[in-house]
C-alpha positions in Angstrom: 4.4 15.4 -11.9 3.5 11.7 -11.7 1.7 10.0 -8.8 3.2 7.8 -6.1 1.3 4.6 -5.5 1.6 2.7 -2.2 0.8 -1.0 -1.8 0.0 -2.8 1.4 0.5 -6.3 0.1 -1.5 -9.2 1.6 -2.0 -12.8 0.8 -5.7 -12.3 -0.1 -6.2 -8.6 -0.4 -3.9 -5.7 -1.1 -4.6 -2.1 -0.1 -3.7 0.7 -2.5 -3.2 4.4 -1.9 -2.1 7.1 -4.2 -0.9 10.7 -4.2 -2.3 13.6 -6.2 -0.2 14.7 -9.2 1.7 17.2 -7.0 2.6 14.4 -4.5 1.2 16.4 -1.6 -1.9 14.4 -0.5 -2.1 10.7 0.2 -5.6 9.1 -0.4 -6.9 5.6 -0.2 -7.6 4.3 -3.7 -9.0 0.8 -3.3 -8.4 -2.7 -2.1 -7.8 -5.3 -4.8 -7.8 -9.1 -4.7 -4.1 -9.9 -4.6 -4.3 -12.4 -7.5 -5.6 -9.5 -9.6 -3.0 -6.9 -8.5 -0.6 -6.8 -11.5 -3.6 -6.5 -13.8 -5.1 -3.7 -11.8 -1.7 -1.8 -11.7 -1.3 -2.2 -15.5 -4.8 -0.8 -16.0 -4.3 2.1 -13.6 -0.9 3.1 -15.0 -2.4 3.1 -18.5 -4.6 5.9 -17.3 -2.4 7.7 -14.7 1.3 8.4 -14.7 3.0 6.7 -11.7 6.7 7.4 -11.0 7.1 5.3 -7.9 5.7 2.2 -6.2 6.0 2.1 -2.4 5.7 -1.4 -1.0 5.2 -2.0 2.6 8.0 -3.9 4.3 6.7 -5.9 7.3 9.3 -6.2 10.1 9.3 -7.6 13.5 10.2 -5.5 16.5 13.9 -6.6 16.3 14.0 -5.4 12.7 14.0 -8.9 11.3 11.7 -9.5 8.3 8.3 -10.9 9.3 6.9 -14.1 7.9 4.8 -12.3 5.3 8.0 -11.0 3.7 8.3 -14.4 2.0 5.1 -13.7 0.1 6.1 -10.2 -0.9 9.5 -11.2 -2.5 7.9 -13.1 -5.5 5.4 -10.2 -6.0 8.3 -7.7 -6.1 9.9 -9.8 -8.9 6.6 -9.7 -10.9 6.3 -6.0 -10.3 9.8 -5.3 -11.5 9.2 -7.4 -14.6 5.9 -5.7 -15.4 7.1 -2.2 -14.7 10.9 -2.1 -15.4 11.0 1.7 -15.7 9.2 2.4 -12.4 11.1 2.9 -9.2 10.2 0.7 -6.3 10.9 1.7 -2.7 10.2 -0.4 0.4 8.7 1.3 3.5 8.6 0.0 7.0 4.9 -0.9 7.7 5.1 -1.9 11.3 1.9 -1.0 13.2 0.1 0.3 10.1 -2.8 -2.2 10.6 -3.2 -1.2 14.2 -3.0 2.5 13.3 -5.5 2.0 10.6 -8.0 0.4 13.0 -7.5 3.2 15.5 -8.1 5.7 12.7 -11.4 4.0 12.0 -12.4 4.3 15.6 -11.3 7.9 15.8 -13.2 8.8 12.8 -16.4 7.4 14.3 -17.0 4.4 12.1 -19.5 2.0 13.5 -18.3 -1.4 14.7 -19.6 -3.3 11.8 -17.7 -1.1 9.3 -14.5 -1.5 11.3 -14.7 -5.2 10.6 -14.2 -4.5 6.9 -10.7 -5.8 6.4 -10.5 -4.3 2.9 -11.0 -0.9 4.4 -8.2 -1.6 7.0 -5.9 -2.6 4.1 -6.7 0.6 2.2 -6.1 2.8 5.2 -2.8 0.9 5.9 -1.6 1.7 2.4 -2.6 5.4 3.0 -0.5 5.4 6.2 2.5 3.9 4.4 2.2 6.6 1.8 1.7 9.4 4.2 4.8 8.4 6.3 6.8 8.4 3.1 5.6 11.9 2.1 6.4 13.2 5.6 9.9 11.8 5.4 10.6 13.5 2.0 
C-alpha cells in the first residue's frame, strides 16, 4: 500500500504528516517553508509512494471558509498540476492548532519548545491525518 500524506498549509510554513505503508499510524514528518513545498513533495514522492494528499480545510464556526482558504486555493491548483494522478481530499482542520498546542502541554514539553510554531504545524498535520484515519 502507498502512504497518505497530510498537509497543514500555512502562508510561511507548512506542516506535513504521513502514514506508514499500511495506513494505520499517523506520524509527523516535518515542517517545510511553504515556498519550497511543491519541491519537497516531488522529492518525497520520488522516494515514497503516496496515494493521497489530505489538505486541511480551514473553516469558521458557521462552516464558511476562513480567510486563509484564499491562500490554499492557488496551492491546490499547483498540487493538482504537479501530481495529476494523486487523489486530493480536503479535511476540516478547525481547532487543530489549539489541539496541537494542548498536545504539546500534555506531553510535558517545556514552554520554550511550545513556542516552536513549526512543531505546532507538524502536530496539526498529524491531527488532520489521524482524524481522517479514524473516519475511514
